[in-house]
Backbone as a printed PyTorch tensor [residue, N CA C, xyz], in Angstrom:
tensor([[[  69.4750, -167.3000,  -92.2270],
         [  69.3580, -167.7030,  -90.8900],
         [  69.1800, -166.8010,  -89.7960]],

        [[  68.5390, -167.4740,  -88.7900],
         [  68.8570, -166.4090,  -87.5360],
         [  70.0440, -166.9170,  -86.3020]],

        [[  70.0260, -166.0460,  -85.3830],
         [  71.1670, -166.1860,  -84.7390],
         [  71.0980, -167.5240,  -84.0230]],

        [[  69.3600, -167.6590,  -83.5380],
         [  69.1990, -168.5400,  -82.5400],
         [  69.3260, -169.8230,  -83.3570]],

        [[  69.2380, -170.1110,  -84.5750],
         [  69.5790, -171.5050,  -85.2040],
         [  71.2780, -171.5840,  -84.9370]],

        [[  72.1780, -170.8260,  -85.1760],
         [  73.6920, -170.8810,  -85.3970],
         [  74.0020, -171.3090,  -84.2780]],

        [[  73.2500, -170.8010,  -82.8730],
         [  73.4700, -171.2050,  -81.7860],
         [  73.1760, -172.6760,  -81.2050]],

        [[  72.1530, -172.7040,  -81.9250],
         [  71.6040, -174.0130,  -81.7350],
         [  72.5490, -175.2370,  -82.3120]],

        [[  73.1040, -175.0420,  -83.8260],
         [  73.6780, -175.5650,  -84.3120],
         [  75.0350, -175.8320,  -83.6770]],

        [[  75.6220, -174.8240,  -83.1380],
         [  77.0730, -174.9110,  -82.5940],
         [  76.7140, -176.0070,  -81.3100]],

        [[  75.5200, -175.5720,  -80.4450],
         [  75.4760, -176.4540,  -79.3040],
         [  75.2860, -177.7880,  -79.8410]],

        [[  74.8360, -177.9470,  -81.0350],
         [  74.2690, -179.5990,  -80.9660],
         [  75.8450, -180.3430,  -81.5400]],

        [[  76.7580, -179.5970,  -82.5030],
         [  78.4800, -179.9760,  -82.3220],
         [  78.9290, -180.3000,  -81.5330]],

        [[  78.9860, -179.2070,  -80.7040],
         [  80.0860, -179.0560,  -79.5310],
         [  79.5410, -180.4820,  -78.6340]],

        [[  78.1600, -180.5330,  -78.3970],
         [  77.5050, -181.7390,  -77.3120],
         [  78.1140, -183.2600,  -78.6630]],

        [[  78.0660, -182.9350,  -79.3220],
         [  78.4350, -184.4390,  -80.4180],
         [  79.9430, -184.6620,  -80.4010]],

        [[  80.5800, -183.4580,  -80.2490],
         [  82.1370, -183.8470,  -80.3090],
         [  82.5550, -184.4140,  -78.4640]],

        [[  81.7720, -183.4680,  -77.8880],
         [  82.2010, -184.0750,  -76.3660],
         [  81.6820, -185.5450,  -76.4320]],

        [[  80.7240, -186.0370,  -76.7560],
         [  80.3550, -187.2830,  -76.7700],
         [  80.7630, -187.9050,  -77.2820]],

        [[  81.5520, -188.1690,  -78.2780],
         [  82.3890, -188.5820,  -79.3260],
         [  83.7820, -188.5060,  -78.5380]],

        [[  84.4190, -187.5120,  -78.1500],
         [  85.8060, -187.7440,  -77.2090],
         [  85.4990, -188.5890,  -75.5650]],

        [[  84.2370, -188.4820,  -75.2240],
         [  84.2620, -188.9270,  -73.8220],
         [  83.9120, -190.3090,  -73.6820]],

        [[  83.1480, -190.8210,  -74.7130],
         [  82.8590, -192.2520,  -75.0580],
         [  83.4490, -192.8590,  -75.9940]],

        [[  84.6130, -192.7570,  -76.6200],
         [  85.4980, -193.3470,  -76.9520],
         [  86.2210, -194.7610,  -76.1870]],

        [[  86.6420, -194.3720,  -74.8290],
         [  87.0060, -195.1520,  -74.2230],
         [  88.5190, -195.1120,  -74.1290]],

        [[  89.0130, -196.5940,  -73.6050],
         [  90.8350, -196.7120,  -73.7300],
         [  91.0940, -197.1840,  -74.8590]],

        [[  92.1770, -197.0420,  -75.0060],
         [  92.7360, -197.5370,  -76.5800],
         [  92.4830, -199.2370,  -76.2030]],

        [[  93.0070, -199.6840,  -77.6350],
         [  92.9880, -201.1600,  -77.3120],
         [  94.3440, -201.7850,  -76.7950]],

        [[  94.3310, -202.5770,  -75.9380],
         [  95.2670, -203.4070,  -75.3200],
         [  95.8020, -204.6630,  -75.6790]],

        [[  96.8290, -204.9340,  -75.9330],
         [  97.0910, -206.3380,  -76.3620],
         [  96.7240, -207.2990,  -75.5160]],

        [[  96.0910, -208.1050,  -75.5030],
         [  95.4540, -208.8940,  -74.7040],
         [  96.7830, -210.0960,  -74.1490]],

        [[  98.0790, -209.7820,  -74.6150],
         [  98.9670, -210.8840,  -73.6890],
         [ 100.0350, -209.4550,  -73.2990]],

        [[  99.6410, -208.4580,  -73.0070],
         [ 100.0260, -207.4870,  -72.2880],
         [ 100.4640, -208.0890,  -71.0690]],

        [[ 101.4280, -208.2000,  -70.2080],
         [ 101.6710, -208.4890,  -68.7370],
         [ 102.2720, -207.2160,  -67.9860]],

        [[ 101.1760, -207.2560,  -66.6960],
         [ 101.7080, -206.1170,  -65.9300],
         [ 102.1020, -206.8470,  -64.6460]],

        [[ 103.4270, -206.1240,  -64.3960],
         [ 103.4800, -206.9880,  -62.9700],
         [ 102.9780, -205.7810,  -61.5970]],

        [[ 102.4050, -206.4530,  -60.8400],
         [ 102.0070, -205.7450,  -59.8960],
         [ 102.6740, -205.4900,  -58.6910]],

        [[ 102.6260, -204.6300,  -57.9690],
         [ 103.9420, -204.2680,  -56.5970],
         [ 102.9780, -204.6030,  -55.3960]],

        [[ 103.3300, -205.7930,  -54.5540],
         [ 102.1610, -205.7110,  -53.6910],
         [ 103.0780, -205.5250,  -52.2640]],

        [[ 102.6890, -204.9820,  -51.3690],
         [ 103.6880, -204.4100,  -50.1470],
         [ 102.9740, -205.1030,  -49.4570]],

        [[ 103.5190, -206.1640,  -48.6430],
         [ 102.9140, -206.7260,  -47.4110],
         [ 103.8910, -206.3380,  -46.2250]],

        [[ 103.5980, -206.0400,  -45.2080],
         [ 104.3900, -205.8090,  -43.8520],
         [ 104.1570, -206.7010,  -42.8210]],

        [[ 104.9240, -206.7580,  -42.0070],
         [ 105.0560, -207.4550,  -40.9510],
         [ 104.1390, -206.9690,  -39.8920]],

        [[ 104.0970, -205.6900,  -39.6160],
         [ 103.2610, -204.7710,  -38.9430],
         [ 101.8850, -204.7650,  -39.5770]],

        [[ 100.5240, -204.7520,  -38.7700],
         [  99.3910, -204.2020,  -39.5730],
         [  99.3270, -202.7080,  -39.7130]],

        [[  98.7090, -202.2190,  -40.5780],
         [  98.6960, -200.8700,  -40.5490],
         [  97.2540, -200.2750,  -39.9870]],

        [[  97.2960, -199.1800,  -39.2030],
         [  96.3510, -198.6030,  -38.4460],
         [  95.3660, -198.2940,  -39.0350]],

        [[  93.8400, -198.4890,  -39.3600],
         [  93.0530, -197.8760,  -40.2690],
         [  92.2480, -196.9070,  -39.3780]],

        [[  92.3520, -196.6180,  -38.0190],
         [  91.5030, -195.8870,  -37.3760],
         [  91.1930, -194.6460,  -37.7370]],

        [[  91.7040, -194.0140,  -39.0640],
         [  91.6290, -192.8560,  -39.6620],
         [  90.6560, -192.6470,  -40.3940]],

        [[  90.4850, -194.3960,  -41.2100],
         [  89.2930, -194.2960,  -41.9730],
         [  87.8490, -194.8110,  -41.4240]],

        [[  87.9860, -195.1630,  -40.0580],
         [  86.5380, -195.4330,  -39.3380],
         [  85.8640, -194.7550,  -38.5810]],

        [[  84.7520, -194.8390,  -38.3210],
         [  83.8710, -193.4300,  -37.2900],
         [  83.5500, -194.6250,  -36.5770]],

        [[  82.5830, -193.9300,  -35.6620],
         [  82.1910, -194.4040,  -34.1020],
         [  81.2690, -195.6420,  -34.3900]],

        [[  80.6730, -195.4630,  -35.3640],
         [  79.7110, -196.9570,  -36.2480],
         [  80.4420, -197.6990,  -36.5960]],

        [[  81.7390, -198.2750,  -36.9350],
         [  82.5090, -199.3640,  -37.4010],
         [  82.1120, -199.2930,  -38.8750]],

        [[  81.8790, -198.6230,  -39.4130],
         [  81.3930, -198.9340,  -40.8720],
         [  82.2940, -199.0910,  -41.7310]],

        [[  83.6660, -199.0630,  -41.5100],
         [  84.8780, -199.6710,  -42.0890],
         [  84.8630, -201.2230,  -42.4390]],

        [[  84.8540, -201.9430,  -40.9800],
         [  84.5060, -203.0010,  -41.4170],
         [  83.1360, -203.9000,  -41.4320]],

        [[  82.6320, -202.5010,  -41.8200],
         [  80.9140, -203.3710,  -41.9060],
         [  80.8760, -204.3440,  -43.2420]],

        [[  81.4700, -204.3760,  -44.3030],
         [  81.1970, -204.8400,  -45.5200],
         [  82.1890, -206.1800,  -45.6160]],

        [[  82.7730, -206.7350,  -44.6650],
         [  83.6620, -207.5230,  -44.8490],
         [  82.9130, -208.9590,  -45.2410]],

        [[  83.3470, -209.9960,  -46.0450],
         [  82.4860, -210.9200,  -46.4930],
         [  82.5940, -211.8960,  -44.8460]],

        [[  83.2570, -211.7140,  -44.1070],
         [  83.3620, -212.8200,  -43.0440],
         [  83.3900, -211.9110,  -41.6910]],

        [[  82.9480, -212.5340,  -40.7270],
         [  83.2130, -212.0010,  -39.0090],
         [  84.7650, -211.2990,  -38.8410]],

        [[  84.7600, -210.3250,  -38.0070],
         [  85.7530, -209.4940,  -38.1170],
         [  86.3350, -209.6640,  -36.5810]],

        [[  87.1620, -209.8130,  -36.2670],
         [  87.1980, -209.7070,  -34.8930],
         [  87.4990, -211.2680,  -33.8930]],

        [[  87.8010, -211.1430,  -32.6600],
         [  88.1000, -211.8670,  -31.8710],
         [  86.5550, -212.4920,  -31.3420]]])
């Protein structure tokens, strides 16, 4: 067998292994597993000016009309 044949075979095996390991997904989780979410709600609103641009695009995807 030629070196090219060995290289193709090694590439095929490596590709198959990568696909197997990346496509296997998350491990099975018990459906009765309960997770406690920690939600932090403050009395003072957070300023999101750093996330917004001059075009007000941060607020453009709201499902309701924002502002007064």
